[in-house]
C-alpha positions as CSV (number, residue, x, y, z in Angstrom):
1,M,-11.8,-12.1,37.5
2,A,-15.2,-10.4,37.9
3,D,-15.3,-6.9,39.3
4,A,-17.9,-6.8,42.1
5,T,-18.4,-3.0,41.5
6,A,-18.3,-3.0,37.7
7,L,-22.1,-2.5,37.5
8,A,-22.5,-0.4,40.7
9,G,-25.2,2.2,40.4
10,K,-26.8,0.5,37.4
11,S,-30.2,-1.2,37.2
12,A,-31.4,-4.1,35.2
13,L,-34.5,-6.0,34.1
14,V,-34.4,-9.7,33.4
15,T,-37.5,-11.1,31.7
16,G,-38.1,-14.8,32.4
17,G,-36.1,-14.0,35.6
18,A,-37.1,-17.2,37.5
19,G,-36.0,-19.6,34.7
20,G,-32.7,-21.4,34.7
21,I,-30.9,-19.0,32.4
22,G,-32.8,-16.0,33.6
23,S,-32.0,-16.5,37.3
24,A,-28.3,-17.2,36.4
25,C,-28.2,-13.9,34.5
26,A,-29.7,-12.1,37.4
27,R,-27.1,-13.6,39.7
28,A,-24.3,-12.5,37.5
29,L,-25.5,-9.0,37.3
30,L,-26.3,-8.8,41.0
31,S,-22.8,-10.1,42.0
32,D,-21.2,-7.2,40.1
33,G,-23.3,-4.5,41.8
34,A,-26.4,-4.0,39.6
35,A,-29.9,-3.7,41.1
36,V,-32.1,-6.3,39.4
37,M,-35.8,-6.5,38.7
38,L,-37.1,-9.9,37.8
39,M,-40.2,-10.5,35.7
40,G,-42.0,-13.8,35.2
41,R,-45.4,-15.4,35.3
42,S,-45.2,-17.4,38.6
43,V,-45.1,-15.5,41.9
44,E,-43.9,-18.6,43.7
45,A,-41.0,-19.1,41.3
46,L,-40.1,-15.4,41.5
47,E,-40.2,-15.5,45.3
48,R,-37.9,-18.5,45.4
49,T,-35.5,-16.9,43.0
50,R,-35.3,-13.6,44.8
51,A,-34.8,-15.4,48.2
52,G,-31.9,-17.4,46.7
53,L,-30.3,-14.3,45.2
54,I,-30.6,-12.3,48.4
55,A,-29.2,-15.2,50.4
56,A,-26.1,-15.3,48.2
57,H,-25.8,-11.5,48.1
58,P,-27.3,-10.1,51.3
59,G,-26.6,-6.5,50.4
60,G,-28.0,-6.8,46.9
61,Q,-31.1,-5.2,45.6
62,V,-33.5,-7.6,44.0
63,E,-37.2,-7.1,43.3
64,F,-39.8,-8.8,41.1
65,L,-42.9,-8.1,39.2
66,V,-45.4,-10.8,38.0
67,G,-46.1,-10.4,34.3
68,D,-46.2,-12.0,30.9
69,G,-43.4,-11.1,28.5
70,R,-45.9,-11.2,25.6
71,R,-48.1,-8.5,27.1
72,E,-47.1,-4.9,26.5
73,A,-48.6,-3.5,29.7
74,D,-46.8,-6.1,31.8
75,V,-43.5,-5.4,30.2
76,Q,-43.9,-1.7,30.5
77,A,-44.7,-2.0,34.2
78,A,-41.6,-4.2,34.8
79,L,-39.4,-1.7,32.9
80,N,-40.7,1.2,34.8
81,A,-40.2,-0.7,38.1
82,A,-36.6,-1.5,37.1
83,H,-36.0,2.2,36.3
84,A,-37.5,3.2,39.6
85,M,-34.9,1.2,41.6
86,R,-32.2,3.7,40.8
87,A,-33.9,6.3,38.7
88,R,-32.3,4.8,35.6
89,L,-32.4,1.8,33.3
90,D,-29.1,0.4,32.1
91,I,-29.5,-3.3,31.2
92,V,-32.3,-5.4,29.8
93,V,-31.9,-9.1,29.4
94,T,-34.7,-10.9,27.6
95,T,-34.9,-14.6,28.3
96,V,-38.5,-15.3,27.5
97,G,-38.9,-18.1,25.0
98,Y,-39.5,-21.8,24.5
99,G,-38.9,-24.6,22.0
100,R,-41.0,-27.4,23.4
101,T,-43.0,-28.1,20.3
102,L,-41.5,-31.1,18.4
103,K,-43.7,-31.6,15.3
104,S,-43.3,-32.1,11.6
105,L,-44.6,-29.5,9.3
106,R,-47.4,-31.8,8.3
107,K,-48.8,-31.8,11.8
108,L,-47.9,-28.3,12.9
109,T,-50.8,-25.8,13.3
110,V,-50.8,-22.2,12.4
111,A,-51.6,-21.4,16.0
112,E,-48.5,-23.2,17.2
113,F,-46.3,-21.4,14.6
114,R,-47.7,-18.1,15.7
115,D,-47.2,-19.0,19.4
116,A,-43.5,-19.6,18.8
117,L,-43.1,-16.3,17.1
118,D,-45.0,-14.6,19.9
119,Y,-42.8,-16.1,22.7
120,N,-39.4,-16.0,21.0
121,L,-39.5,-12.9,18.8
122,V,-42.5,-10.6,19.6
123,S,-41.6,-10.7,23.3
124,V,-38.2,-9.3,22.5
125,F,-39.5,-6.5,20.3
126,I,-41.9,-5.5,23.1
127,A,-39.1,-5.3,25.7
128,V,-36.7,-3.4,23.4
129,R,-39.4,-1.0,22.1
130,H,-40.5,0.1,25.6
131,A,-36.9,0.1,27.1
132,I,-35.7,2.7,24.6
133,P,-37.3,5.8,26.2
134,L,-36.0,4.8,29.6
135,M,-32.4,4.2,28.6
136,T,-31.7,7.9,28.5
137,D,-28.0,7.5,29.3
138,G,-27.4,4.6,26.9
139,G,-27.4,1.0,27.9
140,S,-27.1,-2.6,26.9
141,I,-29.8,-5.0,25.8
142,V,-28.9,-8.7,25.7
143,C,-31.3,-11.2,24.1
144,I,-31.2,-15.0,24.6
145,S,-31.2,-16.6,21.2
146,S,-30.4,-20.2,20.4
147,S,-28.1,-22.4,18.3
148,A,-31.3,-23.5,16.5
149,P,-31.0,-21.0,13.6
150,I,-27.5,-22.5,12.8
151,S,-27.9,-26.2,13.6
152,I,-31.6,-26.4,12.4
153,P,-32.8,-29.2,14.7
154,L,-35.4,-31.5,13.2
155,L,-39.1,-30.9,14.1
156,Q,-38.4,-27.4,15.6
157,T,-39.2,-25.2,12.6
158,P,-41.2,-22.6,14.5
159,Y,-38.5,-22.2,17.1
160,S,-35.6,-22.1,14.7
161,T,-37.5,-19.6,12.5
162,A,-38.3,-17.3,15.5
163,K,-34.8,-17.3,16.9
164,G,-33.4,-16.6,13.4
165,G,-35.8,-13.6,13.2
166,L,-34.6,-12.5,16.7
167,E,-31.0,-12.4,15.5
168,T,-32.0,-10.3,12.5
169,F,-33.9,-8.0,14.8
170,V,-30.8,-7.7,17.1
171,R,-28.7,-6.5,14.2
172,S,-31.3,-4.1,12.9
173,A,-32.0,-2.7,16.4
174,A,-28.3,-2.3,17.1
175,K,-27.8,-0.3,14.0
176,E,-30.7,2.0,14.6
177,L,-30.0,2.5,18.4
178,A,-26.3,3.1,18.1
179,R,-26.7,6.9,18.1
180,A,-28.6,6.6,21.4
181,R,-25.6,4.7,22.8
182,I,-27.9,1.6,23.3
183,R,-26.1,-1.6,22.4
184,V,-28.1,-4.7,21.4
185,N,-26.5,-8.1,21.3
186,A,-27.5,-11.8,21.7
187,V,-26.2,-14.9,23.3
188,R,-26.8,-18.1,21.5
189,P,-26.9,-21.1,23.9
190,G,-26.7,-24.6,22.7
191,L,-28.2,-27.6,24.6
192,T,-28.3,-26.2,28.2
193,H,-29.6,-27.6,31.5
194,S,-32.2,-24.9,31.8
195,G,-35.6,-26.6,31.7
196,G,-38.0,-26.5,28.8
197,G,-37.1,-28.1,25.5
198,A,-33.6,-29.0,26.6
199,E,-34.9,-31.3,29.3
200,L,-37.1,-33.1,26.7
201,I,-33.9,-33.9,24.8
202,L,-31.9,-34.9,27.8
203,A,-34.7,-37.2,29.1
204,D,-34.7,-39.2,25.9
205,E,-31.6,-41.4,25.8
206,K,-31.5,-41.8,22.0
207,L,-32.2,-38.2,21.3
208,K,-29.6,-37.1,24.0
209,E,-26.9,-39.4,22.5
210,R,-27.6,-38.1,19.0
211,T,-27.5,-34.5,20.2
212,L,-24.4,-34.8,22.3
213,A,-22.6,-36.5,19.3
214,M,-22.9,-33.1,17.5
215,I,-21.2,-31.2,20.4
216,P,-17.4,-31.3,20.5
217,F,-17.4,-30.9,24.3
218,N,-19.9,-33.8,24.4
219,R,-22.0,-32.4,27.2
220,A,-24.8,-30.0,27.8
221,G,-24.0,-26.4,29.0
222,E,-24.9,-24.9,32.3
223,P,-27.0,-21.7,32.9
224,D,-24.0,-20.0,34.6
225,E,-21.9,-20.5,31.4
226,V,-24.6,-18.6,29.4
227,A,-24.9,-16.0,32.1
228,A,-21.2,-15.2,31.9
229,A,-21.5,-14.2,28.3
230,V,-24.6,-12.1,29.1
231,R,-22.7,-10.4,31.9
232,Y,-19.9,-9.5,29.5
233,L,-22.3,-8.0,27.0
234,A,-24.2,-6.2,29.7
235,G,-21.1,-4.5,31.1
236,P,-18.6,-1.8,30.2
237,E,-16.0,-4.4,29.0
238,S,-18.1,-4.8,25.8
239,G,-18.6,-1.1,25.3
240,Y,-17.6,-1.3,21.6
241,T,-19.7,-4.4,20.8
242,T,-23.1,-4.3,19.3
243,G,-25.2,-6.3,16.8
244,Q,-23.5,-9.5,17.6
245,S,-24.7,-13.0,18.5
246,F,-22.3,-15.0,20.7
247,A,-22.4,-18.8,20.7
248,V,-22.1,-20.5,24.0
249,D,-22.7,-24.0,22.8
250,G,-19.7,-26.3,23.4
251,G,-18.7,-26.0,19.7
252,L,-22.1,-27.2,18.3
253,E,-21.9,-24.6,15.5
254,L,-18.6,-26.0,14.3
255,G,-20.6,-28.9,12.8
256,A,-18.2,-31.4,14.4
257,T,-19.1,-34.8,15.7
258,N,-17.8,-36.9,18.6
259,A,-18.9,-40.1,17.0
260,G,-15.3,-41.5,17.0
261,R,-14.8,-40.8,20.7
């Protein structure tokens, strides 16, 4: 059972905070007592998300800052704003990323490849790099990765490559920042109802059927299921865990198939 006071007194930043997984992560942190700063590019989406969170948790502290996770100045401003909420920064959750480009290598452009790295890997580096000086009492950084580096979906080479790089970065950062008592981990969702590339797959019946056949649970995940893992890695329960990537994918990484069901 969740402890509604486990994160009391702590402050958190969630990048991509108005997205399906981002807003679910914010809700999980808020419900256990953290003050949450949301960052995203759409003021309307951020306003809706904040209103929903406050309605569910009337006494909670939720603010937002409009910004782009690929821009250093925007991320620094959001981190500073999160720190200002309680004069400390304890938790950073990076959910910025996308995997919408479905192209063969023959058709893929250099710009598209670089764009995937920028969204899915460079955005994480920026958040971690500028969070370090604010996490003076230690803290937890949780990055949203993907099952893509393990399952290697066709036509998503830039996305798989970027997320694979993210997980190497997580391990490297965790080792370097351990002395500062900053833990760095990742959650690796599989196919999840969270918008973006997942919805492209779910909207195509043939692609959906082929993808679900690879998942032992034979269904897509929900943002709250991903957020539960994020909440664990963000909180004191995982205080001896760092440099890990946790799969929340219905068994996709097991390489099993439901073809005989």
